[in-house]
C-alpha positions as CSV (number, residue, x, y, z in Angstrom):
1,X,144.6,128.2,76.4
2,X,145.3,125.7,73.7
3,X,144.0,122.2,74.4
4,X,143.3,118.9,72.6
5,X,139.7,118.4,71.5
6,X,138.1,115.3,70.0
7,X,135.4,112.7,70.6
8,X,135.2,111.8,74.2
9,X,134.3,108.2,73.4
10,X,136.4,107.4,70.3
11,X,139.7,109.2,71.4
12,X,139.6,110.0,75.1
13,X,138.0,106.7,76.5
14,X,135.1,108.6,78.2
15,X,132.0,106.4,78.4
16,X,129.7,108.2,80.8
17,X,127.5,109.2,77.7
18,X,126.2,107.2,74.8
19,X,127.1,108.1,71.3
20,X,129.8,110.4,70.1
21,X,130.3,113.7,72.1
22,X,132.8,116.5,72.0
23,X,135.4,116.5,74.8
24,X,138.6,118.4,75.8
25,X,141.8,117.1,77.4
26,X,143.3,119.5,80.0
27,X,146.4,118.6,82.0
28,X,146.0,115.0,81.1
29,X,142.3,114.7,82.1
30,X,139.4,114.6,79.6
31,X,136.1,116.2,80.1
32,X,132.9,116.3,78.0
33,X,132.2,119.7,76.7
34,X,129.0,121.6,77.4
35,X,128.3,124.6,75.0
36,X,129.4,123.0,71.8
37,X,128.5,119.9,69.7
38,X,130.8,117.5,68.1
39,X,129.2,118.4,64.6
40,X,129.7,122.1,65.1
41,X,133.1,121.8,63.4
42,X,132.2,119.6,60.4
43,X,131.6,116.0,59.9
44,X,132.7,114.2,63.1
45,X,133.5,111.1,61.0
46,X,135.6,112.8,58.4
47,X,138.8,110.7,57.9
48,X,141.2,113.7,58.1
49,X,139.5,116.2,60.3
50,X,136.7,114.5,62.1
51,X,136.8,114.3,65.9
52,X,136.0,110.6,65.8
53,X,139.2,109.9,63.9
54,X,141.7,112.6,64.9
55,X,142.6,114.7,67.9
56,X,142.7,118.4,67.0
57,X,144.0,121.5,68.9
58,X,141.8,124.4,69.8
59,X,142.0,127.6,71.7
60,X,139.4,127.1,74.3
61,X,138.0,129.2,77.2
62,X,135.7,128.2,79.9
63,X,135.6,126.4,83.2
64,X,135.4,122.9,84.7
65,X,132.2,122.5,86.6
66,X,130.7,119.2,87.9
67,X,133.4,117.2,86.0
68,X,132.4,118.8,82.7
69,X,134.0,121.6,80.7
70,X,131.6,124.5,80.2
71,X,133.0,126.2,77.1
72,X,132.7,129.9,76.5
73,X,134.7,129.8,73.2
74,X,136.3,127.3,71.0
75,X,138.4,128.1,68.0
76,X,140.1,125.3,66.0
77,X,143.9,125.9,65.6
78,X,144.9,124.5,62.1
79,X,148.3,122.9,62.1
């Protein structure tokens, strides 16, 4: 499925972790992602592509478990 991914703290108002962490928004609810780091896709603070500054779309597979998204695959969809 294609979903929005970004920094959970900066863009999705998730605060159960300190620092910036990758998150996904599915059906209007955001979850931190296990299985991928916020820096796996480049500089998280890049003005145009960084997850702390923009929400991006990705093809993502995995499952929600214990209020977290356990990712199997994440592929950024460039717009």
